[in-house]
C-alpha positions, -999 to 999 in steps of 0.1 A, spaced: 630 399 67 637 380 99 625 344 104 618 324 135 648 301 141 673 322 123 704 337 139 715 373 132 740 396 148 724 423 170 737 453 189 726 447 225 742 478 240 738 497 261 732 470 286 725 473 324 734 451 353 737 415 342 721 419 308 743 406 280 756 434 258 778 441 228 772 430 193 765 393 193 746 365 176 709 362 187 682 337 178 650 352 165 623 335 186 592 356 177 565 340 156 567 346 118 531 358 120 545 391 134 578 389 115 559 387 82 541 420 88 573 440 94 566 443 131 590 469 146 602 447 174 611 411 177 617 386 205 653 373 206 675 350 227 712 360 228 741 335 223 774 333 241 807 316 234 813 314 272 803 278 276 793 264 310 804 228 314 779 204 329 741 206 329 726 241 329 689 237 321 683 271 305 712 270 280 713 251 248 746 244 230 749 245 192 780 238 172 795 263 148 778 263 114 774 285 84 787 319 95 784 312 132 822 309 138 822 293 173 803 267 193 778 288 213 752 285 240 717 300 235 709 318 268 672 311 272 672 329 306 681 362 287 651 363 264 641 399 255 624 421 229 645 444 208 638 469 180 644 452 147 669 481 138 693 465 163 695 434 140 718 430 110 699 419 80 723 391 70 714 357 85 744 339 99 728 305 107 696 287 114 684 262 139 669 228 129 633 222 139 645 198 166 668 224 180 640 250 180 618 226 199 645 222 226 647 260 229 609 262 232 610 236 261 636 257 279 615 288 275 585 270 289 606 260 320 617 297 323 581 309 322 569 282 347 549 261 323 547 223 331 561 204 301 
């Protein structure tokens, strides 16, 4: 079962154009209301270890933890829906509630909501 705020590895290939690809960590962003009923897709945000120095408002940096082996950035401008079969079942890390709120704020900016 996948939970909102958890990080799993996912197969994001094949990709097209500037989409991120390969197998990489992703944050499960979808509400647990759908995750709890074995929904066949889930909304994720990919992570990257290619860190951009300075302020980039749609990325959120997290330090390595648990089984997440490197400091990474959550790419809030790359949000997408994937089939749950792309996700590996084992959770590699989780965000804190405060971190998840910061991600939500960036997604609101991405979608044009005033915060």
